[in-house]
C-alpha angles and dihedrals in degrees: 000000000000092000091053093050092048088052093050092049091050089053093050091046095049096034096122092046093049090047093049090052096048094048091046090050093051094046089047091053090045088055090049090050090050093051096254092129100162093051090046097051092047093049094046093047090054091046091048090053090051095046091047090051090050095048096048095031094240112160098198095052091047089053095048090050091046095049092046093050094045088052093045095048091045092052091044090052089050093051091044093051092043091051092229097135139093116260106273122177111223117192119248094252091071096083090045090053093048088048089055091053090050094051090050090052096048092048094053094034090224140068108226146313 
């Protein structure tokens, strides 16, 4: 019973990080499916660094992954808003996932680390 409680507490404490990794993995696989290989590889590498840091509780890997993912998301937001991108059809679930991350951030009043 203690082990299960420990796992649940860890999931709650790292909810934003887990959600960020899951959504970034989903988006990386979507890019891979849409033949954007370079973007996909970069995103999946940063996500792997972040997830590995979460699993082994290694702060440096978590920060490297977090900084890389933040830079990636910021650049992709700029590209999307500037209209300098090829047409990519993103499924309707994507805004819901971003809303879930935003809700988690607002509830904890911080992003990560």
